C-alpha positions in Angstrom: -13.9 0.2 14.7 -16.1 1.8 12.3 -19.5 2.7 12.0 -21.7 3.9 9.0 -21.7 8.0 8.9 -25.7 9.7 9.2 5.6 -9.1 -3.6 7.4 -7.4 -1.1 9.7 -4.3 -2.3 11.9 -2.8 0.7 10.5 0.5 2.1 12.0 3.3 2.7 15.4 2.5 4.4 15.6 -0.8 5.2 13.2 -3.6 5.3 11.9 -4.0 8.4 12.1 -7.9 9.6 9.9 -9.9 11.7 10.9 -10.2 15.2 13.3 -13.1 16.3 11.3 -16.5 17.0 12.3 -15.9 20.9 10.6 -12.0 20.5 7.2 -14.3 21.1 5.6 -11.8 24.1 2.8 -13.8 26.0 0.3 -10.8 25.6 -3.3 -10.8 26.5 -5.9 -9.9 23.9 -6.6 -6.2 23.6 -10.1 -5.7 22.6 -10.0 -4.8 18.9 -10.1 -1.4 17.3 -13.9 -0.8 16.4 -7.5 4.3 12.9 30.6 29.0 9.3 33.5 29.2 10.8 34.6 32.9 11.3 37.0 34.3 8.9 41.3 34.8 10.2 41.9 38.5 10.5 43.6 40.1 7.4 45.1 43.0 6.4 42.9 46.2 5.5 44.2 45.8 1.6 43.2 42.1 1.6 40.0 42.6 3.1 38.4 44.3 0.2 39.2 41.5 -2.5 38.8 39.0 0.3 35.1 40.2 0.6 34.3 40.6 -3.0 35.5 37.1 -3.5 33.3 35.8 -0.1 30.2 37.9 -2.0 30.9 35.7 -5.1 31.3 32.7 -3.4 28.3 33.7 -1.5 26.0 34.1 -4.1 26.8 31.0 -5.7 26.9 28.8 -2.5 22.9 30.5 -2.3 22.3 29.3 -6.2 23.8 25.5 -5.4 22.1 25.3 -2.1 18.5 26.1 -4.1 19.3 23.6 -6.7 20.2 20.8 -4.1 16.7 21.5 -2.1 14.8 21.4 -5.8 16.1 18.0 -6.8 16.7 16.2 -3.2 15.0 13.5 -1.9 14.5 12.2 1.6 14.2 8.5 0.3 16.7 6.2 1.0 15.6 4.1 -2.1 15.1 6.4 -5.2 12.5 3.7 -6.6 9.9 4.5 -3.7 8.2 7.7 -3.2 5.2 9.3 -0.7 3.8 11.4 -3.4 3.0 10.1 -7.2 4.7 11.1 -10.1 3.2 13.3 -13.0 2.4 9.8 -14.9 0.9 8.4 -11.7 -1.0 11.7 -10.5 -4.6 11.4 -10.3 -7.1 12.7 -13.0 -8.8 16.0 -12.5 -11.0 16.1 -9.5 -14.1 14.3 -8.8 -16.9 15.3 -6.9 -17.8 12.8 -3.7 -20.0 13.4 -1.1 -19.1 15.8 1.7 -15.6 16.4 1.6 -13.4 17.3 4.9 -11.2 20.4 4.6 -8.1 19.4 2.7 -5.4 21.6 4.7 -5.2 22.7 7.7 -6.0 26.6 6.7 -9.7 26.1 4.5 -8.6 23.0 1.9 -11.8 22.9 0.8 -12.2 26.6 -0.9 -9.0 24.7 -3.0 -11.6 22.6 -4.2 -10.4 19.2 -3.0 -12.7 16.4 -2.7 -12.7 12.8 -1.9 -12.5 10.4 -4.9 -15.6 7.7 -4.4 -13.3 4.3 -5.8 -12.1 1.3 -4.4 -9.6 -1.1 -5.8 -9.0 1.5 -8.5 -8.4 4.3 -6.3 -5.6 6.1 -7.1 -4.0 6.3 -4.3 -3.6 2.6 -4.5 -2.3 2.3 -8.0 1.5 3.8 -7.8 3.5 0.4 -7.0 6.2 2.9 -5.4 4.2 4.8 -2.9 4.9 4.5 0.7 5.5 6.8 4.1 8.6 8.4 4.3 11.0 6.9 7.1 10.3 9.8 9.7 11.6 10.5 13.4 8.6 10.3 15.9 8.9 11.1 19.8 6.4 9.7 22.0 6.4 10.1 25.6 7.0 6.9 28.2 4.0 5.0 28.7 2.3 4.9 32.0 -1.0 3.3 32.4 -2.7 6.4 33.8 -5.7 8.6 32.3 -2.9 11.8 31.7 -0.2 9.7 30.6 -2.6 7.9 28.1 -3.8 11.2 26.5 -0.2 12.4 26.4 0.9 9.0 24.3 -2.1 9.3 21.7 -1.8 12.9 21.7 1.7 12.8 20.4 1.2 10.0 18.1 -1.7 11.3 16.4 0.8 14.3 15.3 3.0 11.6 14.1 -0.1 10.1 12.3 -0.9 13.3 10.8 3.0 14.4 9.7 2.9 10.7 7.8 -0.3 10.8 6.4 -0.9 14.3 5.5 1.6 14.9 2.9 0.6 11.9 1.2 -2.7 12.6 1.1 -2.3 16.2 -0.5 -0.2 14.8 -2.5 -2.7 13.5 -4.4 -5.0 16.3 -4.0 -7.2 14.9 -1.4 -9.2 16.8 1.4 -6.9 15.9 3.9 -7.2 17.4 8.2 -6.1 15.8 11.1 -9.1 14.1 13.0 -10.5 15.7 16.3 -9.3 13.3 19.0 -10.9 12.4 21.8 -11.1 10.9 25.3 -14.2 9.5 26.9 -13.9 8.8 30.4 -17.3 7.7 31.1 -19.0 3.9 30.2 -20.4 5.6 27.2 -20.1 8.4 24.9 -22.0 9.7 22.0 -20.8 10.1 18.6 -22.7 11.1 15.3 -22.4 7.4 14.8 -24.6 6.7 18.0 -23.8 5.7 21.7 -21.0 3.6 22.2 -20.3 1.4 25.0 -16.9 1.3 26.4 -15.4 -2.1 26.5 -13.1 -4.9 25.7 -14.5 -4.1 21.7 -14.2 -0.8 22.0 -10.5 0.0 22.7 -10.5 3.0 20.1 -13.4 4.1 17.8 -13.3 6.4 15.0 -16.3 8.1 13.6 -16.9 11.1 10.8 -13.2 12.6 11.6 -13.4 11.9 15.1 -11.1 9.4 16.7 -11.9 8.3 20.6 -9.8 6.7 22.7 -11.3 5.5 26.0 -9.0 4.9 28.5 -11.3 2.5 30.3 -11.5 0.5 26.9 -7.8 -0.3 26.7 -7.1 -3.2 28.8 -4.2 -1.6 30.7 -4.3 -3.7 33.8 -3.4 -6.8 31.3 -1.4 -5.2 28.8 0.4 -2.5 31.1 3.7 -1.0 29.7 3.5 -2.3 26.3 3.4 0.8 23.9 3.7 -1.0 20.7 0.7 -2.5 21.0 -1.1 1.0 21.8 0.5 2.6 19.1 -0.5 0.0 16.3 -4.1 0.2 18.0 -4.7 4.2 17.4 -2.6 3.9 14.0 -5.3 1.0 13.0 -7.9 3.7 13.7 -6.0 6.9 11.9 -6.4 4.0 9.3 -9.9 4.8 9.0 -9.5 8.7 8.8 -6.9 7.7 5.5 -10.2 5.7 4.0 -12.8 8.3 5.1 -10.2 11.3 3.6 -9.6 9.7 0.3 -13.1 8.6 -0.2 -12.7 4.6 0.7 -14.8 4.7 3.5 -17.8 6.1 1.6 -17.4 4.0 -1.4 -16.9 1.3 0.8 -20.4 2.0 2.8 -22.0 2.7 -0.5 -21.1 -1.7 -1.0 -22.5 -2.4 2.1 -25.4 -0.5 2.1 -26.2 -2.3 -1.2 -25.6 -5.9 -0.1 -27.1 -5.3 3.3 -24.8 -4.9 6.7 -25.4 -8.5 7.5 -25.2 -10.4 4.2 -22.0 -12.5 3.3 -21.4 -9.3 0.4 -21.8 -6.8 3.0 -19.7 -8.7 5.9 -17.0 -9.6 3.3 -17.0 -5.5 2.2 -16.5 -4.8 6.1 -13.7 -7.1 6.5 -11.5 -5.4 3.2 -12.3 -2.0 5.2 -11.0 -2.9 8.3 -8.0 -5.2 7.0 -7.0 -1.9 5.0 -6.8 0.0 8.1 -4.7 -3.2 9.7 -2.3 -2.5 6.5 -1.7 1.2 7.1 -1.2 0.5 10.7 1.6 -1.8 9.6 3.1 0.6 7.3 3.1 3.4 10.0 5.0 1.3 12.4 7.9 0.0 9.5 8.4 3.5 8.6 8.9 5.4 12.2 10.5 2.1 13.6 14.6 2.2 14.1 14.5 6.3 12.8 16.2 7.4 16.2 12.5 8.5 18.1 11.1 6.4 20.7 9.7 4.0 18.0 11.9 1.3 19.2 12.2 -2.3 18.0 10.9 -4.0 20.9 7.3 -1.9 20.4 7.7 -2.9 16.7 7.9 -6.6 17.3 5.2 -6.6 20.5 3.3 -5.1 17.9 3.7 -7.7 15.2 3.2 -10.3 17.2 0.1 -9.0 19.0 -2.0 -8.6 15.7 -2.3 -12.6 15.8 -4.6 -12.2 19.0 -7.3 -10.1 17.4 -9.7 -10.4 14.9 -13.0 -12.9 14.0 -11.4 -15.5 15.8 -11.4 -14.2 19.2 -14.1 -12.1 18.5 -16.6 -14.6 17.0 -17.7 -12.0 14.3 -17.1 -12.0 10.5 -16.8 -8.6 10.3 -12.8 -7.7 10.9 -10.9 -10.7 9.2 -9.5 -13.8 10.7 -6.9 -13.5 13.5 -4.6 -14.9 10.4 -5.8 -12.3 8.0 -5.6 -9.6 10.7 -2.0 -10.3 11.6 -0.7 -11.0 7.8 -2.2 -7.8 6.6 -0.7 -5.4 9.3 2.8 -7.3 8.5 2.3 -7.0 4.7 2.2 -3.1 5.4 5.0 -3.0 8.0 7.6 -4.9 6.1 6.7 -3.6 2.4 5.8 0.2 3.3 4.1 0.6 -0.2 0.4 1.5 -0.6 -0.3 -0.6 -3.3 0.4 -3.5 -1.2 -2.8 -2.6 0.9 -4.9 -2.7 -1.8 -7.4 -5.5 0.1 -10.4 -4.4 -2.3 -8.5 -6.1 -5.0 -7.7 -9.2 -3.1 -9.0 -12.5 -3.1 -11.8 -13.5 -1.2 -9.6 -16.3 0.0 -7.2 -13.3 1.5 -9.8 -11.1 3.4 -11.9 -14.0 5.1 
């Protein structure tokens, strides 16, 4: 959840298929996310000649390694990339509000700023851009405050590693969001006072990501880390929007139309459903990569998406349960950020 500020191609590696029909878990609804070997001894006479030859081989080897490192790509599919090609690179930097820093040091000094665009935003134009397959290692889930904090802290680092290089490649001002774990019945943010409940399992506001343990409904969900991972990946999706300038551009439209007007609510749904698609991209790019994001976690996250949305919450600002699930699954199976362009989708796909 956020508040206003004061045609499928295979993903990298292999397509992540939907779970088998018999993998449907019976899960209750989680509150909607409101993110060289040594040489043999030789005679002295031979040592000099061998040594000179070894030096030559070493130099040639170093040259070859440098050349390979310059040309090698970590992509399993050479047509998929997480950085723009020369022809897809964004135009000269545009001004766009108070940009967050763009790198861990002092990116604002580099002149990187947000780009306030929606459907025509540069990150949504390259049909081959997606997240790299990466290994993500998370601690085992336990339904305790300390364990949840360790899990989400590790997950946020994986999310940083996935989205940071992508955004910086488009000259956008990336820094990781600050992670907070409120413990009370409410907590303060720049967006106001937030009450903890089933509707606030996680919350994003102005480069800050809040995960109140009391809102996770662990008494109902128990040991289902895939569901919790998709939750924080959704909220992190809002941070991607914030860094890119999509968030500010969307809120401008919402303010112009009125938050509760049909146009304002539709823009809110487009924003939320894109965060869903970004969440799916993250899990689809990290499942079965040798880390701890397993097929079971992915399957349960896949199925859980149908349990949340406006049909369940009786609201009109996040999208129907069917669309909430379909946009997440688009990101998970496609891993193409262009396929997450909810701002270009017809109204019938974001109802």
